N, C-alpha and C positions, 0 to 999 in steps of 0.2 A: 721652211727649208729654202725657199727662194731668197729670203733675206740673207741666209748663211752663204749661199752661193755667190750672191752679189758682193758681199763684204769680205769674203774669205775668212769668216769667223762665225761663231755661233752666238746669236743674240741672247741676252739675258732672259728675255721672255720665253724663249724656247728651252733654256736650261731649267727654268722654274717648273716646267711641265714634267720633268723627269722625276719619278718617285724614288729618290735616292735612299730614303730610310727603308722603304719596302725592299729595295734591291739588296741593301746591306743585310737586313734581317733574313732574307731568303738565302743569301750566300753563307751566312753563319749557320743556318739550319742545315744546309747541304753539307757543310764541312763537318758538323757533328755527325750526320748520317754516315759520311764516308769514313770518318775515324773509327766509329764504333763498329761498323760493318767490317772494316779491315781487321779489327781485333777480334771480331766475332764473339764478343763476350755477351752473355745474357744480361738483359736489363733487370735491375732489382725490383721486380713487381711485388708490391705488398700483398699480403693475403686478403686484405680488405681494402677496397678503393674508397677513400673518403674525400679526396680532393681532385681537382682537375689534373694536377701533376701525377697523381696515382693512376688516373685513367690514361694519361699520356704515356706513362711508362708501360702500361699494359698493352696499348696498341703498338708501341715501338717494339716490344718483345714479340708480339704477334707478327709484326712485319719482318723482324729478324728471322723468326722461325720459318716463315714462308720463303724467305730468300735462301734458306738452307735446304729447300725442297722437302721439308717435313710433310709427310702425307696427310696428317690430320693435326695442324698446328693448334686449333682451338681445343681439341680434345687433349692433346699433349700438355698444353699450358694449363688447362683445368686440372689435370691429374697432378702436375707439378705443384700447383697451388693448393691442392686438396679440396677442390670444389667440384660441383657437378657441372655437366655440360650446359644445363639450363641456366645455371647461375652465370657461367661464362658468356652465354648468349645475351643475357640481360646486361652484363657489364659492357659488352661490345655495343649493344643498342644504346646504352647510356652514353658511351663515348661518342657515338654518332650524334646523339642529341646535343652534346656539348660542343660539337663542331671539331672533334679531334680525330675522327675516322671517316673517310669518304666511302667506305665499303671495300676498298682494296688496299689502302695504305694510310698512314698517319697524315694529317693535314699540316700545313705550315704552322698553324696555331699550336698543334701538339709538339712540333719540333722546337718552337720558341719556348714553350714551357720546359721542355727537356734541357734546352740550353741554359735557361735560368736555374734549373735544378742543379745541373752540373757545375755552374759557376758558384752556387751556394755550397755545394759539396767540397769544391776545391778550396773555398775560402775558410773552411772549418779546420 
């Protein structure tokens, strides 16, 4: 910072330290969250989770349901999918193990997978 103040500019060495790719990915993920929450459409959670993207959709839907102040989002989502609460708990645990759920909300990794999924869907 002292170099920047002395030269009235930002030195290249300081600019290189800024994680621009990470900032861009986080901004995209935030935009996806805002757009989908604004529309309040349910995420298309598959009946069986086979891929990381399936688990990402599951936790995104769980997050959406929590945001709507559903009293029992896990139970409601389990009922909607036609699975038991124990199965839902196992899927959430698996999502945590995959680094897609932090216990309260989807992680950046989950939102990145959803962004990729949405881009694939729009390309079809």
